[in-house]
C-alpha positions in Angstrom: 40.1 74.6 101.1 38.8 72.8 98.1 40.6 69.8 96.7 41.8 71.7 93.7 43.2 74.4 96.2 45.1 71.6 98.2 46.5 70.3 95.1 47.6 73.8 94.0 49.0 74.5 97.5 51.1 71.1 97.5 52.4 71.7 94.0 53.4 75.4 94.9 55.1 74.2 98.1 57.0 71.4 96.5 58.2 73.6 93.7 59.3 76.4 96.4 61.3 73.5 98.1 63.0 72.6 94.9 63.8 76.2 94.0 64.8 77.5 97.4 62.0 80.2 97.3 60.3 81.2 100.6 57.4 83.1 98.9 54.6 81.0 97.2 51.3 81.7 95.7 48.4 79.4 96.0 44.5 79.6 96.6 44.6 83.3 95.1 47.1 84.3 98.0 50.7 85.1 98.4 52.5 83.5 101.5 56.2 84.2 102.6 57.5 81.5 104.8 60.3 82.1 107.3 62.5 79.0 106.4 62.5 75.8 104.4 61.5 74.1 107.4 58.1 76.2 107.6 57.5 75.2 104.1 58.1 71.5 104.8 55.7 71.8 107.7 52.9 73.4 105.7 53.5 70.8 102.8 53.0 68.0 105.4 49.8 69.7 106.8 48.3 70.0 103.2 49.2 66.6 102.2 47.5 65.3 105.4 44.4 67.4 104.5 44.4 65.8 101.0 44.5 62.3 102.6 41.7 63.2 105.1 43.8 62.5 108.1 44.2 64.7 111.2 46.6 67.6 111.0 48.5 66.6 114.1 48.9 63.1 115.8 49.5 59.7 114.1 48.1 59.0 110.9 45.5 56.2 110.9 46.4 52.8 109.5 44.5 53.7 106.2 46.9 56.6 105.4 49.5 56.1 102.8 52.8 55.7 104.7 55.1 55.1 101.7 57.9 52.6 101.8 61.2 52.5 103.6 64.5 50.9 102.7 66.1 48.4 105.0 69.8 47.6 105.1 71.9 44.7 106.6 75.5 44.3 107.1 76.9 41.0 105.8 
């Protein structure tokens, strides 16, 4: 897929998650997913493709990992 198609796929999958739809269109094709879990997995796959990291296994240290909150009890 081209970078434009990857961006289109990510946007379509994020919209599908937000609206609860299981059928999505991107790259000129229509896809119907079995569950929201399937959409989340596809979204993860396409985001990893955009970053240029392998589709499975741990991401390299150069990949954007985001940030996590940490909480402590007083």
